[in-house]
C-alpha positions in Angstrom: 13.8 -6.0 13.6 12.5 -6.3 10.0 8.7 -6.8 10.3 8.3 -6.8 6.5 7.0 -3.2 6.4 8.3 0.1 5.1 7.0 3.4 6.5 7.5 7.0 5.3 6.1 10.2 6.5 3.9 12.2 4.1 3.8 16.0 4.5 0.0 15.8 4.0 -2.9 14.6 6.2 -4.5 11.2 5.7 -7.2 12.3 3.3 -4.9 14.4 1.1 -2.4 11.6 1.0 -4.9 8.9 0.2 -6.3 11.1 -2.7 -2.8 11.7 -4.1 -1.8 8.0 -3.8 -5.1 6.9 -5.5 -4.5 9.3 -8.4 -0.9 8.2 -8.8 -1.8 4.5 -8.7 -4.4 5.0 -11.4 -1.9 7.2 -13.4 0.5 4.2 -13.3 -2.1 1.8 -14.7 -3.4 0.2 -11.4 -7.0 -0.2 -10.6 -8.1 0.9 -7.2 -10.3 -1.8 -5.7 -11.2 0.0 -2.5 -10.3 2.5 0.1 -11.0 1.2 3.6 -11.6 3.9 6.2 -10.9 2.1 9.5 -11.6 5.2 11.6 -15.0 5.7 10.1 -15.8 2.0 10.7 -14.7 2.4 14.3 -17.0 5.5 14.7 -19.9 3.5 13.4 -19.2 0.8 16.1 -19.1 3.5 18.8 -15.3 3.4 19.1 -12.6 5.9 18.2 -9.2 5.6 16.6 -6.8 7.9 14.8 -7.6 8.5 11.1 -6.4 5.3 9.3 -7.2 4.4 5.7 -6.0 1.6 3.5 -6.0 1.9 -0.3 -6.1 -1.4 -2.1 -4.9 -1.5 -5.7 -3.6 -3.8 -8.4 -2.9 -4.5 -12.0 -3.7 -8.0 -13.3 -0.9 -7.7 -15.9 1.6 -7.3 -13.0 0.0 -9.6 -10.4 -1.1 -12.5 -12.5 2.5 -13.7 -13.3 3.3 -13.5 -9.6 0.3 -15.7 -8.7 1.2 -18.1 -11.6 4.7 -18.4 -10.1 3.6 -18.7 -6.5 -0.2 -19.1 -6.0 0.1 -18.4 -2.3 1.1 -14.7 -3.0 -2.6 -14.1 -3.8 -3.1 -13.7 0.0 -1.0 -10.6 -0.3 -2.5 -9.2 -3.5 -3.8 -6.8 -4.5 -1.2 -4.4 -3.0 -2.1 -2.1 -0.2 -0.9 1.2 1.2 -1.9 2.2 4.8 -2.0 5.9 5.7 -2.5 6.8 9.3 -2.4 9.8 11.6 0.2 9.4 14.3 -0.4 12.7 16.0 2.5 14.4 14.3 2.3 16.8 11.3 1.4 15.0 8.1 0.7 11.2 8.1 2.5 7.9 7.9 2.4 5.7 4.8 3.1 2.0 5.3 3.4 -0.9 2.8 4.9 -4.4 2.6 8.6 -4.5 1.9 9.1 -6.0 -1.5 12.3 -7.8 -0.4 10.4 -9.4 2.4 7.6 -10.6 0.0 10.2 -11.9 -2.5 11.9 -13.8 0.3 8.6 -15.1 1.8 7.5 -16.5 -1.5 10.9 -17.5 -2.9 10.6 -15.1 -5.9 13.5 -14.4 -8.2 14.7 -11.1 -9.5 12.5 -11.5 -12.6 9.4 -11.2 -10.4 10.4 -8.2 -8.2 9.2 -5.3 -10.4 5.5 -5.5 -9.5 6.3 -5.7 -5.8 8.0 -2.3 -6.0 4.8 -0.5 -7.1 3.8 0.8 -3.6 7.3 2.4 -3.2 7.1 3.9 -6.7 3.7 5.4 -6.0 4.7 6.8 -2.7 7.9 8.3 -4.1 6.0 9.9 -7.0 3.6 11.5 -4.5 6.1 12.8 -2.0 8.7 13.7 -4.6 11.4 11.3 -3.5 
């Protein structure tokens, strides 16, 4: 089943992975808008969950042409990477499959490059 997501294992824990992803996103010219710590929010609400954080990042030079072509894609921008603890060594990194987004919004080959940013960032961080 293709749920429109791609997941890879990081050798590092959630905090280390988020830090590395943030640094790589910024190195590649993206602005990090926020890091959402879902586990911390859960603790504040008296609940518990495994360490889960989402880094939200974007680059207007890359995203604006996508939104000009298909305004609805703004609901999926800026890009996001979720990093979570699944109880195994390291952590899991998940992002939206660029092919899924391209199909969802009917984007052509000329619009795919910006959608590959999460995979490029993850690959640079984990050496793939």
